[in-house]
C-alpha positions in Angstrom: -34.1 -70.0 115.3 -32.1 -66.8 115.8 -28.5 -66.8 116.9 -26.9 -63.7 118.4 -23.2 -63.4 118.4 -21.7 -61.2 121.1 -18.1 -60.2 121.1 -16.7 -59.0 124.4 -13.7 -56.7 124.4 -11.4 -56.6 127.4 -12.1 -53.5 129.4 -8.5 -52.3 128.8 -9.0 -52.1 125.0 -12.4 -50.4 125.4 -11.0 -47.8 127.9 -8.1 -46.8 125.6 -10.3 -44.7 123.5 -9.6 -43.7 119.8 -6.2 -44.4 118.3 -3.6 -41.6 118.7 -1.9 -39.9 115.7 1.2 -42.1 116.1 -0.9 -45.3 116.1 -2.6 -44.1 112.9 0.8 -43.5 111.3 0.5 -39.7 111.6 3.9 -38.5 110.3 3.7 -35.2 112.2 4.3 -37.1 115.4 7.2 -38.9 113.9 8.7 -35.7 112.5 8.6 -34.0 115.9 10.9 -36.8 117.2 13.6 -35.9 114.6 16.4 -33.8 116.0 16.8 -30.4 114.3 20.0 -29.6 112.5 19.8 -26.0 113.9 20.9 -27.5 117.3 24.4 -27.8 115.8 24.7 -24.1 115.1 27.1 -22.2 117.3 30.7 -22.1 118.5 32.1 -25.4 119.8 35.3 -25.6 121.9 37.6 -28.6 122.2 38.8 -28.1 125.7 42.0 -30.2 125.4 43.6 -27.7 123.0 41.4 -24.7 122.5 40.4 -25.8 119.0 37.2 -24.1 117.8 34.5 -25.5 115.5 32.2 -22.8 114.4 28.9 -23.9 112.7 27.3 -20.9 111.1 24.4 -22.8 109.4 23.1 -26.2 108.4 20.8 -26.5 105.4 17.9 -29.0 105.4 20.1 -31.6 103.5 22.7 -31.4 106.2 25.4 -29.4 104.4 27.1 -27.3 107.0 28.7 -23.8 106.7 31.5 -24.4 109.2 34.9 -23.0 110.1 37.7 -24.5 112.2 40.4 -22.6 114.2 43.7 -23.8 115.8 43.9 -20.8 116.7 44.3 -19.7 113.1 41.7 -20.7 110.4 42.1 -24.2 109.0 40.4 -25.0 105.7 37.3 -27.1 106.1 36.9 -29.1 102.8 33.7 -30.9 103.9 31.2 -30.4 106.6 28.1 -32.6 106.7 25.4 -33.3 109.3 23.2 -36.5 109.1 20.4 -37.9 111.1 20.1 -41.6 112.1 16.8 -41.9 114.0 17.1 -39.5 116.9 20.9 -39.1 116.6 22.6 -36.2 115.0 26.0 -36.9 113.4 28.7 -34.5 112.2 31.5 -35.2 109.7 34.2 -32.6 109.2 37.2 -32.9 106.8 40.1 -30.5 107.1 42.6 -30.0 104.2 45.3 -27.5 104.9 49.0 -27.4 105.7 49.5 -30.0 108.5 45.9 -31.2 108.0 46.0 -33.4 104.9 42.6 -34.9 105.1 42.2 -35.0 108.9 38.6 -35.7 110.0 36.2 -35.4 112.9 33.4 -37.9 113.2 31.2 -36.7 115.9 27.8 -37.4 117.5 25.7 -34.8 119.3 24.7 -35.6 122.9 21.6 -33.6 123.8 21.9 -34.5 127.5 25.3 -32.9 127.9 25.0 -30.5 124.9 28.3 -31.9 123.6 29.8 -33.2 120.3 31.9 -36.2 120.9 33.7 -38.8 118.8 36.9 -39.4 117.0 39.5 -37.1 115.5 41.7 -38.7 112.8 45.0 -36.8 112.5 45.9 -37.8 108.9 49.5 -36.4 109.1 50.5 -39.0 111.7 47.8 -41.6 111.1 46.4 -41.6 114.7 42.9 -41.5 116.0 42.0 -39.6 119.2 38.8 -39.6 121.3 37.6 -36.0 121.5 34.7 -33.8 122.5 33.5 -30.3 122.0 31.5 -28.2 124.4 29.3 -25.3 123.4 31.2 -22.0 123.9 28.9 -19.5 125.6 
């Protein structure tokens, strides 16, 4: 006696065709979803006071070549970009007269092309919600 085992696949599975790169774990698809640090390059204006954040370059590790003006140059002691999933984050630390460790903790919003977040004014110990727009 011969037994024949038939397996019927639902039509939806059969119609899907071969697996895509993402389904196979193809990293090139995942890499394309990562935001590029180069997006942060440029001149950013904080409209509530005319402050300028100038990002000249960002290396692959996220170290930023940045300058800050109010309107004169203020020393930037640390400038770092990071990625968390599809989110670009920016941390800026200022150390200068009147800026004893003041910081910006910002997130890039690709929909509005803005950097928004919190400014910590270390001299007075206050936090302020702020945003920067790209200066054209």
